[in-house]
N, C-alpha and C positions, 0 to 999 in steps of 0.2 A: 182553653180548649173546649169546643162545643160538643155536646152529646148528640149522637145521631142514632136513634133506634133504627131497626132494620127498614121500616117503611120509609123513613127519611133518607136512609142510604140509597135505597132503590130509586126514589124519585130524584134525588140529587144526582145520582149516576146517569140516569137516562133522560132526565128532562121531561118526564111524563107523570101523570097522576097515578097514584098507587093507593087503592082503597084498602082498608083493613081487611084481613082475611077472616072469613066466617068459619064456623065450626066444621063445615064440610070441606074446608080447604079451598073453596072458591073465593075469589076476590069479592068482598062485599056481599057474600051470600048469593050472588047472581048466578043463575043457572048457565052453564056453558052453551054456546049457540048450536052445538052439534052433539051427536053421540060419537064416542070413539069406538070404532069397529075394527077388529082384526080380520082382514079379508084374505090374507095369504099366510100360511104356516109352512115353514121349511121349504120355501121356494128356493131352488138350487140355482144360484147365480154363478155363471162360469167366468173364471179369471183368465188372464192371458196365457197361462200355462196349462189350461184345461181343468184345473182343480175347481170344484164347485163349492160355494160357501152357502150354508143354510141361512135363509133370510126370511123374516116376518115383516108384513106390511100392515099398517093401521091406516084407516081413512076416516075422514069426517062423514057422518051419516045421519039419516033421520029415519025413524021407524025401522031400524035394522038394515037399511039400504044405503049404500054409499051415495053421496051427492055427486052429480056429474061435473060440477065446477072444479077445475084444476087448482091445486093449492101448492104453496112452497113446501119444501121437504126438510124434515129434521132427521139426521142420521146418527145412529149410535152403533159403534162396533165394539164388541166386548169379548174378553176371555172368560167371563163369569156367568154364562148361560143367559142367552137372550130371552128365554121363557121364564125367568125367575119372576115371582109375583111382584116384587118391587119395580122391576123394569117394565113389566107388562102394564102395570097400573099407570106408571108415568107416561109410557107411550100412548096409551088410550086417552089419558088426560090431555096431552098435547094435541092429539088428533081431534078431540072434542072442541078445541079452540081454533080449528081451521088449518090443520097441517096434515100432510101425508107424513107418516112416521115410519122409518125403516130401521129395524134392529137386526143385527147380524152376528152370528157366532164366528169368531176368528178361525183362521186356518188350523185344522187339526184338532179342534175342540168341539165337544158336544156333537151337533149334527153336521158340522162342516167336514169336508174332505181334506186330505193333505196331512202333513206331519207338523205338529206344533214345535216351535222353538222360541224361547223368550227373546223379545226385541229382535224379531226375525227381519231379514232383508226383504221379505215379501210383504211386510205390513204396509209399506208405503204404496207399492203398485196395487195391492189388493184394495186399498182405500180409493186410489185413483180410478181403478176399473169399476168399483161399485158405484162411485159417483157418476161415471159415464153411463152405466146402466140405468141409474135413476133418471138421468136427463132424458132418456128415451121413453119414459113411461107416459102414456097419453093422458093420465089423470094427474100428472105432476108438473109443476112449473120447474124449469131448469134453474131453480134458485134453492141451493142446499145450504143448510146450517148444520153444524155438528155440535154435540155436547157430550160430556162424560167426565168422570172423576178418575184419577190415577191412570190405569192402563187405558181407560176410556178417553183420557186426554192425550196419551201417547198416540193413539190411533188418529186423533185429529191432526196433531203435528205431523205425523207421518204422511197423511194424505196431502196436507198443505205444502209440504216440501216439493211436491211434484206439480203444484199449481193447476189442479183440474179446473176447466173453464166454468163449470156450474157451481163450484164451491164459493159461497158468498160471505160466510161469517162463522166464527168459532166461539164457544164458551169453554175454556180449558180450566178445569178445576184440579188443582194439586197434581199436576202431571205435565207431560210434554217432553221430559227427558232432554234437557238442553245439552247435557254432557255427562254421560254415564261414568266417566272416569272420576270426575270431580265429586259427584254424589250419586248414590243409588246402587251402582255395581261396586265401584270402589269409592273411597272418600280420601282424595289426595294420597292415594297409594294403598291405604288400608282397605281390606275387603269388608263389604257390608254384610257380615255373616248373618246376623239376626233376621234381617229383612229377606235376604235371598233364600236362606234355608227355610224360614217360616213360610214363604210364598210357595216354594216348591212342594213342601209338605201338604199345605192346604189344597193346592190345585191338583196335585196328583190324586189326593183322596177324592176329589170331586169328579175327576174324569176317567180314572182307571176302569178298565173293563174286567179286571181280574178280582174276583171276590176275596181271595186270600190276601192280595195286596191291600185292598180296601179295609179288610178286617184288621190288618196290622197297623195301618195308618190311623184308624179310629181308636186303636188301643194305645198308640204311642203319641207323644207330642214332640214338637221340634226340640224341646228341652232334652228329650231322651237322645237326640242326635248330636247336640252340641259337643259332648265329650268325645265323639267319634271323629270329629273334624281335625285336620283337613281330610277330605274324602280321597280315596284312591279308586282308580278305575276298576269296576267289577267287585269292589269290596265295601259297598256302602248301601244304605236302604234305597237309594234312587236307582240302583242297578236293575231293579225290576222294570224300569221304564227307560230304555236307552236314550230316547230323545230328551228326557228331563235330565238324566245323568250327564249327557254330552254338553248341554248348554250350561249346566251348573259348574261342571269341572272347567269349562272354558273360562267362565267368570272367576272362579276360585284361583286359577293358575295364571291368569293373564294380567300382568301388572303394568306393562309399558303402554303409553298412549301412542298407538300406531294405527294401522289400517283397521284393525278390529274395532277400536273405540271410535274411529272416525266413521264407521259404517252407518248407513242411513237409518238403520233401526235403533241405534244406540246414541245418536248424536243429532241435535238440531243446530247447534252452534255453527257447524261447518256448512250448513245448508240454509242459513238465514237469507242470504242474498237471493236464492231462487224460490223462496217461499211466496205463496200467494199474497198479494197486497190487498188484504180484506180486513174488515173490522174484527178485532179480537178482544175478548174480555178474559184477562188472566186472573185467576182466583187462587190464593194461597193462604197458608197459616204459619204463624211463627213457630209452632211446634210440629210442623209438617216436614217430611223428608225432602220435599221438592221446593222448600222456601227459597233457597238461593237460585235455583233454576227458573222458578216462576218469575222472579224479579229480573233475572238476566234476560230471559226471552222478551219480557215487556220492554226493557230498556233498549236492547239491540234492535228489535223490530220497530220500535218507535222511531229510531234514528234512520232506519232504512226504508220505511214504508210511508206512503201518503195516507192510507186509511187509518182511522182512529184506533188507538190502542188504549186500553184501560186496565188498571191494576187495583185489585181489592185484596188486602192482607188482613186477616182476622187473627184472634188469639187461639186458633184452633189446632187440634191434632189432625192427623190424616183422615179426611172424610168427615170431620166433626163440625161442619158449617152450621148445623141446626142446633148445636149445643153451646152453652155458655161456660163450659168447664173444660179443663185440660188436665188430666191426671187428678191430683188432689187439690186443684186450684179452681176457684170460682171467680169469674170476671164480671158478673152482673148480667141481668136479662138483656141489656142492649147488645151484648156481644154475640148473641145468637141470631140467625136468620131463619125463623121457623119454616117459612115457605121457600127455602132456597131451591129445592128441586122442582118447584112448579112456577109460582109467580115470578121469582127472581129471573129465571131463564126466559119465561114468556115475554116479559117486558123488553128484554134485549132482542129476542127474535122478532117480535112484532115490529119493533122499530127498524131493524136492519133487513128484514125479509118482506115486510108488508108496508113499510113507510108510515106506520102508525105511531102516534105520540107527538108531542109538541116540540118542534125545533130539533136541534142536533143532540146527540148524546151528552154534549158538554153544556147544554143550555143552562142548567141549574146547578152545575158543579163548580167548585173552586179550582178544580184541576183534574188531571187524568188519574191521580192516585188517591185512593181512599184506604186508610189504614187504621187499625185499632191499636192505640197506645196502652199497653198493660200497666197496671200499677195505680196507686193513689187510693186504694181501699184501706180500711182501718185494720185489716189483718185478723179479724175475729174468726172463730171457728163457726161455720154456719150449721144449719140443722142437719146437713148431710155429712158433716165431719170434714168439710173442706175449708181451706184458708181463703178468706175473701180478699183477693188481691185487687179487684176492681179494674177500672180502665174506661176509656172513652174513644170515640171515633174522631178522626180529623182528616182533612183532605189537603192535597198538595199538588203543585204543578208538575212535579216529576220526581225522579229518584236518581241519586240521593237527594234529600231535602236540602235546599240551598241554605237554610238556617243552621244546618248541622256543621259543626267544626270538629275535625279530627283532633282529639285531645289526648296527649300521652299521660298515662299513669305509670310511674316507674316502679319496678320491683326493687325492693331495698333489703339490706341485711336485717335479719330478725323478723322478716315477714310483713313489713309495711308495704303499702301501695300508696304512693304520693305523687303530687304534681312536681315536686322537686326532684332534680336529677341526683343520682347516687354519687357518693364520694369515691376517691381513688382506691380506698382500702376496704370496700364493702364485699369483695370476694365473690363467693359462690355458695349455692345451696345444692344439696344432693340427696339422692336416695338410691336404694337398690330396687331395680325392677325385676321381679321374679315372674317370668311368664307362666309359671305353674300356679300363681296366686294373683290373677289379674283383678283390677278394680272393677266391681260390678257396675253394670249399666243401671242407673236409677233415674229413669225417665229420660226425656229429651225429644228431639225432633226427628222422628223416623216412623216407619210403618212396619208391618209384619207382626210377629208373634209376641213381642215384648210390650210391657206396659210403657206407654209414652205420655208425654206431657210434663207438667211441673210437679215436683215432689220435694218434700223435705229430704235433703241429701243424707239419709241415714239408712244403713243396711236393714233389710227385713229378710229373715230366713225364708227361703223359697220352698213352696209346697207343690204347686202345680200351675200349669198355664191355664187351667180351667177353674181356678179358685177365686175368680173375681178380685175384689179389692183386698182379699186376705192372702193372695198367693205370693207376696213378697217379691224379691228380686234375685234372679238366678245368679249364683256365685257369691251371695252374701255369706259371711263367716261369723259375724258377731251381731246378734240382735240389737238394734238401736245405735250401733256405732256410727258416728259421722264419718263420711269419706274424708273430711278434713283432719280426722284424728288418725288416719292410717299412716304408717311409717313411710309408705311409698307415694304419698301425695304431698306436694309443696303447696303452702298456703300463703298468699299475699293479699292483704286487705286494708282498706282505708280505715281511718277513725270514723266514728259515727258522723254522718253527714249533717252539716249545719242547716241545710235547706234541701228542697227537692232537686234532684238532678235528672233531667230528661234526656234519654239516649235513644236516638232513632237513626238506623242506618247500618252499614257494614261494620263488623267488629273483627279486629285482628290482634294477635299476640306476636310481637317481634322479639324473639329470644336469641340470646347467645348461649349455645349449648355445647357440651362435650359428652363423650360416652366411652366406656371400655369396649363397646361392641362396634362392629363395622356397619351394622344397620340396626336401628331400633325405632320405636315410635315415641312421639311426644304428643300429649293431649292437653287441651286447655278448656276450662269450664268457667263461665261467668256466672256468679251466684249473687242473688239479692238476699242479704243476710238480715232477717228480721230480728229485732231485739226481743228479749224475754217479755212475756205478757201473761195475763191470767190464763188465757186459753192455751198458750204455748210457753210454759215455764222455762224451757231450754232454748227458746227462740225457734226460728224456722229458716232453714237454709234452702232457698228456692232457686233451682237451676233455671237460668234464663236462656243460655245458648252455649254451644260447645263446638269443638273442632279437633282435628287430628292431622298429623303429618307423618308419613313413613319417610325416614330421613334419607333413604337412598334416592328419593325424588325431591330433595330439598332445592336443587338448582334447576332440574329439568324433569318433566314427566315423560319425555321421549327417551332420554338417555340417563338411566340410573347410575349413580356413583356412590361407592361405599365410603365411609368415613375412616380416617386414620385414628385409631384409639388414642384418646387424650387430647386430640387437636380440637380447638375451639372453632365453631361454625355459627354463622348467623342464619337463622331460619325464620320463617313467618307462617304461623298457623292461621288459616282463615276460619273463624267461627261463623256459624250461620248468622245472617242479619237479624235484627230484632228492633223492637220499639217498647221501651219500658221506662217508667218513672221510678227511680230509686228514691224513696221517700226520706225526708228528714229523720234522723235518728237511726236509719239503716246503715249498713256497711256495704261497700262494693268489694267482692272477693274474686280473686282469680286462683283457681286450683290447677296446678300443673302436675301431670303424671305421665304414664306411658301405656295405659290401657283403658279401655271402656268396653267391657266384655259382658255379654256376647253381641252387643251392637256391632262391634268390629272384631275381626279375627285378632288373635294374639301374635305379636311379632316374636319369633323365637330368638331373635338377637344374633343369629348365626350368619346371616347373609346368604343363606341357601336360596335356591329358586322358590318363588312364592307358591304356596300351596303344596310344596313337595319337600319340606324340610324333614330331616331325620332325627333331629335333637333340638333341645331348648336349653339355653344357658342364661343365668342372671346377667344383667347389665348394670354397671355403676353409672348412673346418669346424673349430669350436673347442669344447673342453670346458673350462668354467670351474670352478675349485676353490679359491676363496679363502673367507674367513670369511663373506662376504655371499652366496656361491654354493657352498654345501658339497655338492658332488657326492659320492655315496656308493654303495657296493654294500651291499645289505641281504640278509644271510644268516640263515636260521633255524638258529641254533646250539643244539644240545642242551645241557640243563642239566649243569653239572659240568665243562664243558670250554670255557668261553667266552674264555679268555685265549690269544691266538695266541702 
C-alpha cells in the first residue's frame, strides 16, 4: 500500500500540479491574481413563491474595484450564517482566484425571509431558483459550481435533483442525505436522537429572536434535554419555537419509510435518475454520520451518469478533513488535508469550470476512489495522549473494491469468533436489555453534540458537553468499565491474529435472534482489540464501526411487523462501511447489545407508537449460534490475507 500525503492525493485525483502550500495559505506562496471583494450584502433574491433569500456576492477585483470580465460562479447555501467569518474568508479567497462567489442564508434563517424547517421541501426549488438568478447576472458566466459540508452538501444535492441548466459541478463534503431513514434522521428504524436534538439546540440558540430563550439555551446543553425525551407537543424546550418543535416531533414520531421519507428534502436515492449529469466529488469520513450515504450516492450516480464521479474517504469525523485525529486516535500527518477548504476545492473547480489543469480528472489516478485505510501503527500513546493507529492512502477503480471478498466469521458458544461454522449444540447467548440502563455511546460515526470518533470502549463518567476531553460519555455508570464487561453486552472475538487482516468495504452482522418483547433493538459494534502494552497495560478496545436495527423493521421498512415473543428470526444489521487493518496480535471483536444511547433513542420494548410510548419494560434478548442458526459477522477481507 502506497502512502499518499495530501498534495499527492490532490494531484493524483485531478491530474494537475499542486504546489506546496505557503504559510499564508496560498499555493506556493504566490499572490492570488485578484482581490476578493464583497460587492453585495443581503441582496434579497426572490423565489418562486415570493419569499426572498438574503444573498451576499463576492467578485474578483483590483484596487477595490471589481473587474469587468465575467467569471464562473461558486455557490454556497447555508443554515449556519452566510456572514460568519470563516465562510466570508473562504468566499473572498475563491473570488481572489477568479470566481464570482454567492453565499446565501437558507429560508427562514438569519436575514432570509420565510419559515425554516429542517430538510424542507423548498430547499430544492430554492436552490434551482437561485442558480437561475445567478445565470442572469451580467458579470457571471452561466457556469455554476457548488460546495459545502454537511447541510451545505444537502443544499447541493437538493439543487442537483432538479437539474438546473447552469449547474456544472459539485463538491459534496459529508452530506447529501441519500436516504434519511437509513441514516441521519433514523438509522434502520432507530431515531438519531443525539444528532437531531443536539442540532436543534445549537441552531435555535443561534437564530432565536427571544432573549429569554437564548439565555436558557446558553445555560443548558443537549445533555440536559436527553432525560426529557421523547418530547411531547407543547411540553418540551423546543415549544418556544413551533417551527423547530414541529419538524423535530415529525422526525421523532415518524418511523415508516413512506411519502415523508421519500420527500425531496430528505431523500436523494429516489431522485438519482433525474439528478443533473455533472462531475461530482463526493468526500466522506469513516467516522462521519454520512459515510454510507456518501458512498451510496457515488456508486449509484456513477452507474447512472456519464459525467465523472469521484470518491474520497478519509479517517475523519464529521467536518474533520483538516485533522489527522478522530476522537482519541491519531492516524498520522498524511491523514489530514490542511488546505482542504481552499486548494483542494480550487483544483477541482479550476478543472471543471475553467478547463485548467492537465488532462482529465483521472489522468494521474489509479481509479475513481481514493480512500484511507486505517491501522498499521504501533499503538503507542503519542504526546497528545492519543493512540497511534496509523494508516495510509490507496486508490481503487470502484466500490466495493474488487479484491475484497465477503468472509464470514461465525459466532460461537463461549464467545469465540471463528471461520469455522458452529456445531449443532452450541445453543444461544442472552442478556437482559433494560431500557432504563442503556449502553452509553462511546464514540462512533455521527455528528451533533456527542464525542465522536475512535475511543477505548470504556465508560467515563460524564461531566458536561463543554468539558473538552474530560467530559466523559453520557450515561456512563462505572468509571473505566469496558462495555465488553457489561452484563447486557455479548462479546464474540477471534484469537490473536497470526498476521495482518485488511478489511475494506461494507460490514454486516447476520444474526438469528429472539426476544421476550414484540419490538426491541439489536446493535452491533466492530472493535479492533489491541493487546496490552507499556502505554496501555489493559489493552485498547478501538471501535471501528457499528450499526443498529429496530426489529419491527427487520423485513420491511415500509410495513413494520412485531415479533412473536420467543420465536427465532433472522436479521441483518448493516454497520457503516470501513477500511481498517487489524494487525497481527490484535483480536477482532463483535459486541452485540440493544442500545447505543444517546446516539440512538432507547427502544421501550413495548411495541407502542414510536416517540409516544407510555412505559418501558426489560426485554430478554437472545442471539442463537448453532448449526441451524449460524449467526455471523460478514467482513470484506482483502485478497491475500484472509486467514485470521
